[in-house]
C-alpha positions as CSV (number, residue, x, y, z in Angstrom):
1,M,0.0,0.0,0.0
2,K,1.2,3.5,-0.9
3,L,-0.2,6.7,0.7
4,W,0.5,10.2,-0.4
5,F,0.5,12.9,2.2
6,K,0.4,16.6,1.1
7,E,0.6,19.8,3.2
8,W,-1.5,22.6,1.6
9,K,-1.5,26.3,2.5
10,D,-3.3,29.0,0.5
11,S,-4.2,26.5,-2.2
12,R,-0.6,25.6,-2.8
13,L,1.2,22.3,-2.2
14,M,3.9,23.1,0.4
15,R,5.5,19.7,1.1
16,D,4.6,16.1,0.4
17,V,5.7,12.6,1.3
18,V,4.8,9.1,0.0
19,V,4.7,6.3,2.6
20,A,4.8,2.7,1.4
21,D,3.8,-0.3,3.6
22,E,4.5,-3.8,2.2
23,S,3.7,-5.6,5.4
24,D,1.0,-8.3,5.9
25,D,-0.8,-6.0,8.3
26,T,-4.5,-5.2,7.9
27,R,-5.5,-2.2,5.8
28,T,-6.5,-0.2,8.9
29,H,-3.2,-0.8,10.6
30,K,-1.3,0.1,7.4
31,V,-3.2,3.4,7.2
32,F,-2.6,4.3,10.9
33,N,1.1,3.4,10.7
34,A,1.4,5.5,7.5
35,V,-0.1,8.5,9.2
36,K,2.3,8.2,12.1
37,E,5.3,7.8,9.6
38,A,4.2,10.8,7.5
39,A,3.8,13.0,10.6
40,Y,7.3,11.9,11.7
41,R,8.8,12.6,8.3
42,L,7.1,16.0,8.0
43,D,7.9,16.8,11.6
44,I,4.4,17.6,12.6
45,G,2.1,16.2,15.3
46,T,0.1,13.0,14.6
47,P,-3.4,14.0,13.6
48,I,-6.5,12.6,15.3
49,W,-9.1,10.7,13.3
50,L,-12.4,12.6,13.5
51,D,-15.7,11.1,12.3
52,V,-15.7,13.3,9.2
53,T,-12.2,12.2,8.3
54,I,-13.1,8.5,8.7
55,D,-16.2,8.9,6.5
56,S,-14.3,10.8,3.8
57,F,-11.5,8.1,3.7
58,K,-14.0,5.3,3.6
59,R,-15.9,6.9,0.6
60,H,-13.0,8.3,-1.4
61,S,-9.8,6.7,-0.2
62,K,-8.8,10.3,0.5
63,A,-9.0,12.4,3.7
64,R,-8.1,15.9,5.0
65,F,-6.8,16.6,8.4
66,T,-7.5,20.3,9.4
67,Q,-6.5,22.2,12.5
68,D,-9.3,20.4,14.4
69,A,-7.4,17.1,14.0
70,F,-4.2,18.4,15.6
71,I,-3.6,19.2,19.2
72,E,-0.9,21.9,18.6
73,P,-1.2,24.7,16.0
74,I,-0.2,23.8,12.4
75,E,1.5,26.1,9.9
76,F,-0.5,24.9,7.0
77,D,-4.2,24.8,6.1
78,Y,-4.6,21.0,6.0
79,L,-2.9,17.7,5.5
80,E,-4.3,15.6,2.8
81,M,-3.9,11.9,2.6
82,E,-4.6,9.9,-0.6
83,V,-4.2,6.2,-1.4
84,L,-2.0,5.8,-4.4
85,E,-1.8,2.0,-4.5
86,E,-3.5,-0.8,-2.7
87,D,-2.3,-4.4,-2.3
């Protein structure tokens, strides 16, 4: 599984990172682990999964984490996560 994480500010892509997980873990665990890995690589706090984020990800394989999903202030408008490739 490959997930693409993008930081957006003022409708501009600021930074991005692709996280790949080739383990035999479940899809849910792969996604959660990828979120933690992307947060580490981008040096930001790990976002919290809100109901709206979960619903969006289930429907579109894409989700946005806004300020509401972070405990500390963020320097971007939102973090977008998108599935690039599934096993």
